[in-house]
C-alpha positions as CSV (number, residue, x, y, z in Angstrom):
1,X,-19.4,29.2,-62.1
2,X,-18.1,26.4,-64.2
3,X,-19.7,22.9,-64.5
4,X,-16.6,21.5,-62.7
5,X,-17.2,23.7,-59.7
6,X,-20.9,22.8,-59.6
7,X,-20.1,19.1,-59.5
8,X,-17.6,19.6,-56.7
9,X,-20.3,21.4,-54.7
10,X,-22.9,18.6,-55.4
11,X,-20.4,15.9,-54.3
12,X,-19.5,17.9,-51.1
13,X,-23.2,18.3,-50.2
14,X,-23.7,14.6,-50.8
15,X,-20.9,13.5,-48.5
16,X,-22.0,15.9,-45.8
17,X,-25.6,14.6,-46.0
18,X,-24.4,11.0,-45.7
19,X,-22.4,11.9,-42.5
20,X,-25.5,13.5,-41.0
21,X,-27.5,10.4,-41.7
22,X,-24.9,8.2,-40.0
23,X,-24.8,10.5,-36.9
24,X,-28.6,10.8,-36.6
25,X,-29.0,8.1,-34.0
26,X,-28.1,4.6,-32.7
27,X,-30.5,1.9,-33.9
28,X,-29.6,-0.4,-31.0
29,X,-29.4,2.2,-28.2
30,X,-30.7,1.4,-24.7
31,X,-32.1,3.9,-22.3
32,X,-30.8,4.0,-18.8
33,X,-34.3,3.8,-17.5
34,X,-34.6,0.3,-19.2
35,X,-31.6,-1.2,-17.4
36,X,-31.0,-2.9,-14.1
37,X,-27.4,-2.2,-13.0
38,X,-25.9,-5.3,-11.4
39,X,-23.4,-4.5,-8.6
40,X,-22.7,-8.0,-7.2
41,X,-23.1,-11.6,-8.4
42,X,-23.6,-14.6,-6.1
43,X,-23.4,-18.1,-7.4
44,X,-24.7,-21.0,-5.2
45,X,-25.3,-24.7,-5.7
46,X,-28.6,-26.0,-4.3
47,X,-29.3,-29.3,-2.6
48,X,-30.8,-30.5,-5.9
49,X,-27.6,-29.8,-7.7
50,X,-28.9,-26.7,-9.6
51,X,-27.3,-23.3,-9.9
52,X,-28.8,-20.3,-8.1
53,X,-27.7,-17.0,-9.4
54,X,-28.2,-14.0,-7.0
55,X,-27.7,-10.4,-8.0
56,X,-27.5,-7.2,-6.1
57,X,-29.1,-4.4,-8.2
58,X,-28.8,-0.7,-7.7
59,X,-32.3,0.8,-7.0
60,X,-33.2,4.0,-8.9
61,X,-33.9,7.0,-6.7
62,X,-35.6,10.3,-7.4
63,X,-33.3,13.2,-6.7
64,X,-34.1,16.8,-7.7
65,X,-36.7,15.5,-10.2
66,X,-34.1,13.4,-12.1
67,X,-33.8,9.7,-11.9
68,X,-30.4,8.5,-10.7
69,X,-28.7,5.3,-9.5
70,X,-27.5,5.2,-5.9
71,X,-26.3,8.5,-4.5
72,X,-25.7,9.6,-0.9
73,X,-28.2,9.2,1.8
74,X,-29.1,7.0,4.6
75,X,-28.2,3.8,2.7
76,X,-31.7,2.4,3.0
77,X,-33.3,1.2,-0.2
78,X,-30.1,1.7,-2.2
79,X,-30.1,-1.9,-3.6
80,X,-32.3,-4.9,-4.0
81,X,-31.4,-8.6,-4.2
82,X,-33.1,-11.1,-6.5
83,X,-32.3,-14.7,-7.5
84,X,-32.9,-17.2,-10.3
85,X,-32.3,-21.0,-10.5
86,X,-31.4,-23.2,-13.4
87,X,-29.3,-26.2,-14.6
88,X,-26.5,-23.9,-15.7
89,X,-25.6,-20.3,-14.9
90,X,-27.1,-19.2,-18.2
91,X,-30.4,-20.8,-17.4
92,X,-30.4,-19.2,-13.9
93,X,-29.9,-15.8,-15.5
94,X,-32.7,-16.4,-17.9
95,X,-35.0,-17.3,-15.0
96,X,-33.9,-14.3,-13.0
97,X,-34.6,-12.0,-15.9
98,X,-38.2,-13.1,-16.0
99,X,-38.7,-11.6,-12.6
100,X,-37.4,-8.2,-13.4
101,X,-39.0,-5.3,-15.4
102,X,-35.7,-4.1,-16.6
103,X,-32.9,-5.8,-18.6
104,X,-29.9,-6.8,-16.5
105,X,-26.8,-4.8,-17.3
106,X,-23.5,-6.4,-16.1
107,X,-21.0,-3.6,-16.9
108,X,-20.9,-2.2,-13.3
109,X,-20.4,-5.5,-11.5
110,X,-17.9,-5.1,-8.7
111,X,-17.8,-8.5,-7.1
112,X,-18.5,-12.2,-7.8
113,X,-19.0,-14.4,-4.8
114,X,-19.1,-18.2,-5.0
115,X,-20.9,-20.0,-2.3
116,X,-19.0,-22.8,-0.5
117,X,-20.9,-25.7,-2.1
118,X,-20.6,-24.1,-5.6
119,X,-16.8,-23.6,-5.0
120,X,-16.4,-27.3,-4.0
121,X,-18.3,-28.5,-7.1
122,X,-16.2,-26.4,-9.4
123,X,-16.0,-22.8,-10.7
124,X,-14.5,-23.1,-14.2
125,X,-17.8,-23.4,-16.0
126,X,-19.2,-20.3,-14.3
127,X,-16.1,-18.3,-15.0
128,X,-16.1,-19.4,-18.6
129,X,-19.6,-18.0,-19.0
130,X,-18.8,-14.7,-17.3
131,X,-15.6,-14.3,-19.3
132,X,-17.5,-14.8,-22.5
133,X,-20.2,-12.3,-21.7
134,X,-19.4,-9.0,-23.4
135,X,-20.6,-6.8,-20.5
136,X,-18.9,-8.6,-17.6
137,X,-15.9,-6.9,-16.1
138,X,-12.8,-9.2,-15.8
139,X,-11.5,-6.8,-13.2
140,X,-14.3,-7.7,-10.8
141,X,-13.1,-9.1,-7.5
142,X,-13.8,-12.8,-6.8
143,X,-14.6,-14.3,-3.4
144,X,-15.7,-17.5,-1.8
145,X,-18.3,-17.3,1.0
146,X,-18.5,-19.5,4.1
147,X,-22.1,-20.6,3.6
148,X,-24.1,-19.2,0.7
149,X,-23.2,-16.3,-1.6
150,X,-26.8,-15.1,-1.4
151,X,-26.5,-14.5,2.4
152,X,-23.6,-12.2,1.8
153,X,-25.4,-10.1,-0.8
154,X,-28.5,-9.8,1.4
155,X,-26.6,-7.9,4.1
156,X,-27.4,-4.3,4.9
157,X,-24.1,-2.5,5.6
158,X,-24.1,0.7,7.6
159,X,-21.0,2.5,6.1
160,X,-21.3,1.7,2.4
161,X,-24.3,1.7,0.1
162,X,-24.1,-2.0,-0.8
163,X,-22.6,-5.3,0.3
164,X,-20.8,-5.4,-3.0
165,X,-19.0,-2.1,-2.2
166,X,-18.0,-3.3,1.2
167,X,-16.2,-6.4,-0.2
168,X,-14.7,-4.4,-3.0
169,X,-13.2,-1.9,-0.5
170,X,-11.9,-4.8,1.6
171,X,-10.2,-6.4,-1.4
172,X,-8.7,-3.2,-2.6
173,X,-7.2,-2.6,0.9
174,X,-4.8,-5.5,0.2
175,X,-4.7,-6.4,3.9
176,X,-5.1,-10.1,2.8
177,X,-5.6,-11.7,-0.6
178,X,-7.2,-10.0,-3.6
179,X,-8.1,-11.7,-6.8
180,X,-10.0,-10.6,-10.0
181,X,-11.7,-12.7,-12.6
182,X,-8.7,-12.2,-14.9
183,X,-6.3,-13.4,-12.3
184,X,-8.4,-16.4,-11.4
185,X,-8.6,-17.5,-15.0
186,X,-4.8,-17.1,-15.3
187,X,-4.3,-19.3,-12.2
188,X,-6.6,-22.0,-13.7
189,X,-4.4,-22.0,-16.8
190,X,-1.1,-22.0,-14.9
191,X,1.2,-25.0,-14.7
192,X,-0.1,-26.1,-11.3
193,X,-3.7,-25.1,-12.1
194,X,-4.1,-24.1,-8.5
195,X,-6.4,-21.3,-7.5
196,X,-6.4,-19.2,-4.3
197,X,-9.3,-16.9,-3.5
198,X,-10.2,-14.8,-0.5
199,X,-12.9,-16.4,1.7
200,X,-15.4,-14.3,3.6
201,X,-18.0,-14.9,6.3
202,X,-20.7,-12.9,7.9
203,X,-20.1,-11.1,11.2
204,X,-22.6,-12.0,13.9
205,X,-25.2,-9.2,14.4
206,X,-24.8,-6.9,17.3
207,X,-27.2,-7.1,20.2
208,X,-30.6,-5.6,19.3
209,X,-29.9,-5.6,15.5
210,X,-31.3,-7.8,12.8
211,X,-29.2,-10.6,11.3
212,X,-28.9,-8.8,7.9
213,X,-27.8,-5.5,9.6
214,X,-24.2,-6.5,9.6
215,X,-21.5,-7.1,7.0
216,X,-19.1,-9.8,5.8
217,X,-15.3,-9.7,6.1
218,X,-12.3,-11.5,4.6
219,X,-10.9,-13.9,7.2
220,X,-8.7,-16.3,5.1
221,X,-8.0,-18.1,1.8
222,X,-9.8,-20.8,0.0
223,X,-7.4,-23.3,-1.7
224,X,-8.5,-24.9,-4.9
225,X,-7.0,-27.9,-6.7
226,X,-7.7,-27.1,-10.3
227,X,-11.2,-25.5,-10.1
228,X,-12.5,-27.3,-7.0
229,X,-12.2,-25.9,-3.5
230,X,-10.3,-28.4,-1.3
231,X,-9.8,-26.5,2.0
232,X,-9.0,-23.2,3.6
233,X,-6.4,-21.4,5.7
234,X,-6.8,-18.6,8.3
235,X,-5.4,-15.1,8.1
236,X,-2.2,-16.0,9.9
237,X,-1.3,-18.7,7.4
238,X,-2.6,-16.6,4.5
239,X,0.0,-14.0,5.2
240,X,2.7,-16.7,5.2
241,X,1.4,-17.9,1.8
242,X,1.5,-14.3,0.5
243,X,5.1,-13.8,1.7
244,X,6.1,-16.9,-0.4
245,X,4.0,-15.8,-3.4
246,X,5.4,-12.3,-3.3
247,X,1.9,-10.8,-3.1
248,X,1.8,-9.3,0.3
249,X,1.1,-5.5,0.1
250,X,0.4,-4.4,3.7
251,X,1.5,-5.9,6.9
252,X,2.2,-5.1,10.6
253,X,4.4,-7.5,12.4
254,X,4.3,-7.7,16.2
255,X,7.0,-9.5,18.1
256,X,8.3,-10.1,21.6
257,X,12.1,-9.8,22.2
258,X,13.6,-12.6,24.3
259,X,14.2,-11.4,27.9
260,X,12.1,-8.2,27.4
261,X,8.6,-7.4,28.6
262,X,6.3,-5.8,26.1
263,X,6.0,-6.0,22.3
264,X,7.4,-4.2,19.3
265,X,5.4,-3.6,16.1
266,X,6.9,-2.9,12.7
267,X,5.0,-1.7,9.6
268,X,6.2,-3.1,6.3
269,X,7.1,-0.4,3.8
270,X,8.4,-2.7,1.0
271,X,9.1,-6.3,0.4
272,X,10.7,-8.5,-2.3
273,X,10.3,-12.3,-2.8
274,X,12.6,-14.3,-5.1
275,X,11.8,-18.0,-5.9
276,X,14.9,-19.9,-7.0
277,X,14.3,-23.4,-8.3
278,X,17.2,-25.8,-8.3
279,X,17.7,-29.0,-10.1
280,X,20.8,-30.8,-9.1
281,X,21.7,-34.5,-9.8
282,X,18.1,-35.4,-10.5
283,X,16.8,-33.7,-7.3
284,X,14.5,-30.8,-7.1
285,X,14.6,-28.0,-4.5
286,X,13.1,-24.5,-4.0
287,X,14.8,-21.6,-2.3
288,X,12.5,-18.8,-1.1
289,X,14.3,-15.4,-0.4
290,X,12.2,-12.8,1.3
291,X,13.7,-9.3,2.0
292,X,11.6,-6.8,4.0
293,X,12.1,-3.2,4.9
294,X,10.0,-1.6,7.7
295,X,9.5,1.1,10.2
296,X,8.9,0.7,14.0
297,X,5.5,2.1,14.9
298,X,5.3,0.8,18.5
299,X,7.9,0.1,21.2
300,X,6.4,-1.4,24.3
301,X,9.8,-2.5,25.7
302,X,12.6,-0.7,27.5
303,X,15.0,-1.0,24.5
304,X,16.5,2.2,23.1
305,X,16.0,1.7,19.4
306,X,18.9,4.1,18.6
307,X,21.2,1.3,19.7
308,X,22.5,-0.8,16.8
309,X,22.4,-3.9,19.1
310,X,18.8,-3.4,19.9
311,X,17.9,-2.9,16.3
312,X,19.6,-6.1,15.3
313,X,17.6,-8.0,18.0
314,X,14.4,-6.6,16.6
315,X,15.3,-7.4,13.0
316,X,16.2,-11.0,13.9
317,X,12.9,-11.5,15.7
318,X,10.9,-9.9,12.9
319,X,12.6,-12.3,10.4
320,X,11.8,-15.2,12.7
321,X,8.1,-14.3,12.8
322,X,7.9,-14.1,8.9
323,X,9.8,-17.5,8.7
324,X,7.3,-19.1,11.1
325,X,4.3,-17.8,9.1
326,X,5.8,-19.2,5.8
327,X,6.7,-22.5,7.4
328,X,3.2,-22.8,8.9
329,X,1.7,-22.2,5.4
330,X,4.0,-24.8,3.9
331,X,3.1,-27.4,6.5
332,X,-0.6,-26.8,6.0
333,X,-0.8,-26.4,2.3
334,X,2.1,-28.5,1.0
335,X,2.2,-31.3,3.6
336,X,-1.5,-31.7,4.5
337,X,-3.4,-30.4,1.5
338,X,-0.6,-31.4,-1.0
339,X,-1.6,-28.5,-3.3
340,X,0.9,-26.1,-4.9
341,X,-0.6,-22.8,-3.9
342,X,2.8,-21.0,-4.0
343,X,3.6,-20.9,-7.8
344,X,6.5,-23.3,-7.5
345,X,5.4,-25.2,-10.7
346,X,5.5,-22.0,-12.8
347,X,9.0,-21.2,-11.4
348,X,10.3,-24.6,-12.3
349,X,8.7,-24.5,-15.8
350,X,10.3,-21.1,-16.5
351,X,13.8,-22.1,-15.4
352,X,13.9,-25.7,-16.5
353,X,11.5,-26.1,-19.4
354,X,12.9,-29.4,-20.7
355,X,13.1,-31.1,-17.4
356,X,9.7,-29.8,-16.4
357,X,8.1,-31.5,-19.4
358,X,9.3,-34.8,-18.1
359,X,8.2,-34.2,-14.5
360,X,4.9,-32.3,-15.1
361,X,2.8,-35.4,-15.0
362,X,4.4,-36.5,-11.7
363,X,4.2,-33.0,-10.1
364,X,1.4,-33.9,-7.7
365,X,3.5,-36.7,-6.3
366,X,6.7,-34.7,-6.2
367,X,5.4,-31.4,-4.7
368,X,4.4,-32.7,-1.2
369,X,8.0,-33.9,-0.6
370,X,9.8,-31.0,-2.3
371,X,12.5,-29.5,0.0
372,X,11.9,-25.8,0.5
373,X,14.6,-23.6,2.0
374,X,13.3,-20.3,3.5
375,X,15.4,-17.2,3.9
376,X,13.8,-14.1,5.5
377,X,15.7,-10.9,6.2
378,X,14.4,-7.7,7.7
379,X,15.9,-4.2,7.7
380,X,14.5,-1.6,10.0
381,X,14.7,1.7,8.1
382,X,13.4,4.0,10.9
383,X,12.8,3.4,14.6
384,X,10.1,6.2,14.6
385,X,10.1,9.8,15.6
386,X,11.2,9.0,19.1
387,X,14.2,6.7,19.7
388,X,13.9,5.9,23.5
389,X,10.7,4.2,24.7
390,X,8.0,6.7,25.8
391,X,7.0,6.9,29.4
392,X,10.0,5.0,30.7
393,X,12.5,6.7,33.2
394,X,15.9,7.3,31.5
395,X,17.8,5.2,34.0
396,X,15.6,2.1,33.1
397,X,16.1,2.4,29.3
398,X,18.4,-0.3,28.0
399,X,21.2,0.9,25.8
């Protein structure tokens, strides 16, 4: 063996040894047993003007001799709720950490709930802290609670293992509004700086059950001007707002046909909203086109939906219902609240950037009086598996 070969072997052994040293361990590793996994965050404002941070934490359980987080079971003792108070959210977390034997870990956070008073005071500072934290998930769902956020996290749901999971599932169902931390920050930095968040309240307890043995549900939308909550709208107007924003994902529409007894229900299968800003001779206008396709899932009338005439009647009434919802949302949010919760400012900025720069400072005065033209069209793709109404004698079916 030559000296050159020996040196190659020495160098190879040296580099292999260095790799083993680097792979030998992590100096800053943290054991699972030393962490408290946060599932939900609640932020409230106290009467003294301080910030109360409430967290829902997964409780470790002994299963098969191994320590695990959560897991199936009766749902009892799956989570615990703890709070801390401070001048800022950072101070509140520090005070909260003093009460816990484990270090808080935020990487599994599913929801963030702002109490009503905290939402009215402003949420930007709290979101700024959460967005800067390296562990916080910007995909966490954000809510506003009617009352305190702490009361929502303290509930003991029957179906799911935690209150956080209940609200996450409701948001993911897309029946009403769903917003994440990332989307909320994007709304705050938009041209209108208007934020819309789902608002939840606690169901009253059933007879014979404790107040906490219930759950919260999404019942409408909180409307913000910049980062402060200014008001709310119910589920009916929320759907109208979602039609305009092009964010509605699931919807059943029930209508009554003029001159007919009973109702017809259509399930939306797809929808498309187009906002068309117009600037003509110094005047601003917005045209909202909503095109919907749906299936008939219930026919409580005597109409034979195989008839083209009957289908046209149904389509016209479905479009009218959507138009009424959108008009109701505009009347409430545009005329009364005077807040651009529909994304009109961004649409104008995108199409008319030069003109927008001149009118941006006056947008809050222009928007409440902005003419909005609504156009809703509905196409029934399928009348269902059975064309004539069920349980109606053939001679009574209207062709």
